[in-house]
N, C-alpha and C positions, 0 to 999 in steps of 0.2 A: 504494499499499499504506499501511498505518498506520505511525506513527512507531515506531522501534525502542525497546526498553525503555531507560529511563534508565540511563546508565552507573553502575557501582559507584563510590560517592563516593571511596573510598580509592584505587582504581586510577586514576580520572580525575584526582584531585588530584596524584598522582605524575606523570602525563603532563604536566599543565600546569606543574607546578614544574620539570620537566626542561627546559622551554623557557626560563624566565626566571632560574632560580637560577645557571646557568652564566655569565650575563651580569653577575652581581654586583649585581643589583637588589635593593632591599628588598621588592619585591612588584610587583603590577600596579595601575594605575589605569584603570578602565574607564568612560568617560564616556557610554556608551550602553547602559544597563541600565534595565529596566522593572519597577517595582512600582506597583500600582494597587489601589484598592478592589476587592474581589472581584467585585462585579457588573460593573464596567467591564472588568476583566481577562477575565471569562467572555465578554463581548461581543467582545473582541479576538480571543480564541481561536476563538470561533465563526465570525468572519470568515474566518479562515485555514482552518478545517475545511470551511467551505462552498465553498471553492475546488475541492474534489473530492479523491478518494483520491489520495494521493501528491503532490499539488500543492505543499503546504507543510506537511510533517508535523512539528508542534512536538515537540521532543524532551523538553523540561523541563516537566512538568505538575505538579510538586509544589506544596505550599503555601508561604506566605512563609517560614516557618522552614526548610523544606527547602532553599528557594533561597538564603536567607541563609547557611545552613550550607555549601552548595557553594561559593559565592563565597569565603567565608572559608577553606575548605579549599584552594582554588585559590591563595590568597595575594593576593586582590584587596583592597587596603588602603582603597580609597575608591571609591564609585560613587554615582550619583544614583538617584532613583526617577522616571525620566522618565515623564510622563503628560500627557494633552492632551485638551481638549474637542472634541467634534464638533458642538456646538450652543451657543447663548447660555445664560447663567445657569448654567453648569456649572463654570467655571474656579475661582471663589472656593472652591467646596466641595472641588474636587480639591486646591487649595492647602492648605486646612486639614488635610485627611487627610495630605498628603505632609509637611508641616512636623512634624506630630505623629509620623509614622512615623520621621523623622530624629531627633527628640528621644529616641525609644525605641531607636535603633540608631546607635551612635557612628560607625560607618563609613559610614553613608548621608549623602551630601551633601544639605542642605536644598534642596529642589527646588520649583519653581513653574511655572505655565503661564499662558496668557491666550488670549482669543478677541477678535475684532474686534467690540466692543460698547461702548456708552456708559460702562460702569462699569470698563473695563479699566485705565485709569490709576489709579483708586482702589485696586483690590485688588492691583495690582502694587506700588504704593507700600507697601501694607500688608505684602505679602510680603517686600519688601526690608527693611522695618523689623523684621520678625520673624526676619531672618537668612538669607533665601534666598540660596544661593551659586551656583545654576545654574537656568536656565529652559529650557523646551521650547516651541517653536512648530512645529506641524504644519500647514503650509500645505495639504498635500494632503488630509488627513482633515478638517481644519476648513473647507476649501473657502472660505477668505477671502483677500482681497487684502492682502498684507503692506504695501501702500501706503495702506491705509484710514486715513482721517483720525483715527479713534479710536485707532489704534496709533502714530501719530506721537509723542505724548508718552511712550508706553511704550518705544519704541526709544531715545528721548532719555534717559529715566531709566536704562535698562540701560547705555547708553553712558557716562553720567556716573558711574555706580556702578562701572563696570569689571567687571560681572557677566556671565559668558558665557551665551549662549543657543544652545542646539542647535536648528538650523533644518532641518526636513525640507521642502526646497523643490525637490529634483530631480524628474524625471519618473518615477522608479521607485517602485513596480512598474508604475504606469500614470500617464499625464499627467493633470494636473487643469487647471482654467481659469487658476490663477495659479501653477503650477509653472514650472520652467525658470529660467534665470539672470536673465531680464529684470526681472520684478517685484522680486525681492529685491536685484538689483543697484541698482535705483533707491533702495531703502531705504539701502543702503551709501553711495550718493552723498549722500544727505541726512544720514547719520550715519556718517561715515567712521571715527570712533573706536569704533564698536560692536564688541564682541568677540563674533563669530559663529563657531559651529562648524557647518559644513555636514555634515549627516548623510549617511552612505553615500558620501562623496566626491562628492555630487551625482549619483550613479548614475542614468541611464547617460551623462549628459552630462559625463563626467569633465573633458574639456578646458575646457569653458565655466567650470566652477568652479575649476579650476586657474588659469585667467586671472583670475578674480575674486580669489583669494587672492594672486596676484601683483600685483594693483592696489591691494589694500588690506591693510595690514600687520597688521590685527586680525582678518582672516578666517583661520580654521583649518579643517581637514578631519578628519572622523573616518572610520575604516576600516570601519564597520559593514557586514558582509556582503561587502564588496569583497575580491576575490582568491580567495574561497572557491570550491569546485567548483560549488556551487549557483548563485552569481552569475555565474560564468565561462561557464556554459552559455548564458545569455541576454544578459548585459551584460558581456562581457570587457573588462578594463582594457587599453587599448593599450600594448604594450610600448614604443613609441616615446615614451610620456609618462613613463616611469619616471625619466629624468634630471631631469625638472622636479619630480616628486614627491620625489625625493631632495633637491633644492635647497631644497624647503620643509619639510625634515625637522623643524625646530623647531616647526612648526605643524601637524603630523600627529599625530593622537591616536587611541589605542586606543578602538574601539567594537565591540561584539559583538552587540547586540540580544538578549542573554540576558533572559528565558528563551525567547523566541518564535523559536527558530531550529531548522532542520531538520538540524543536525549537532552533534557534540560540541564544547564550548567550545574545546577545544584546537586544533581545526581552523582557527579564525580566527588564532590565534597562529602556527601552522605556516605558514599562507598568507602572513603578513606576513614571517616569517623567510625564506620561500622566494623572496621577491623578490630576494634577493641584494644588498641595498643597504648591507650592512655592520653590524657589531655596534653601533657608535655610533648609527647611525640607528635601529636596532631599540630600543636602550635608551631613546632619546627617545620613540619612539612608545608603548612599553609602560608607561612610567612618568614619565620626567623632564619631558617637555613638559607633561603634565597637572599634574604637582606644581607647576610654576611658575605655570601658568594659574590654578589654583584656590587657590594659596597654602596648600598642604596643612598647613604648620606651624601654620596658624590653627585647625585641628581635628585633633588627634592622635587617630586611631581605636584607640589602643592599648587 
């Protein structure tokens, strides 16, 4: 079936705030949010629509201003505009768009991306100099090897700068030639000080990526789609791994995949709370861990 109508903003904001306000938090920090140039966003949406009726019914289809307004009403204090290339000669253009978007919106973290190509090191250096605070690497969509020689200086620059990179290298929703913990694990072996955020907790290979985070102290995990009813139907998180997830609590970060999600935003938050890992753990995931990671005080989105 088609996606349900978008929830009323005021009602939905009240539901979201009812999750985090009782925890005494100043708001949420969501490190897996997508804003893209309209032609690129349209192609992403078309990909999900082409999966067939009801396969992945995107709930939020408003324009940029609608989506910015929703996040602000929810109390999301900072978020990136994660975007990614699927072919060469695309990343530098995306970076220019994204950095300008962040200049126009104080709560958007300056975001950049890259592709395995000869110019990658040059435009990543330019993005860092322009103030990029977070990067996105989509190994699955880009279909590139993260160990590619063109990317070695990129990982090195990001490690030296201490700038986090959100890496989609898990096998979900379908495996790619270079997904799985092996290829990116080799990147971490070469650059152990790299600050990496594994998207979707590495879904569905949760244990593999928990082990990676246990091996490398700068590897983080984001919650994107994990624990939700949609993900649990096909890639359930093993309950026996919850103690290990709890022990990594200071490196688990809120991610939602907004706006390309098949459920209300609040469902991701309720799914995290429902794990029963305690209020302190939840406070870290919803705000405090990311605030430390991105040094939020460097950019006050007031």
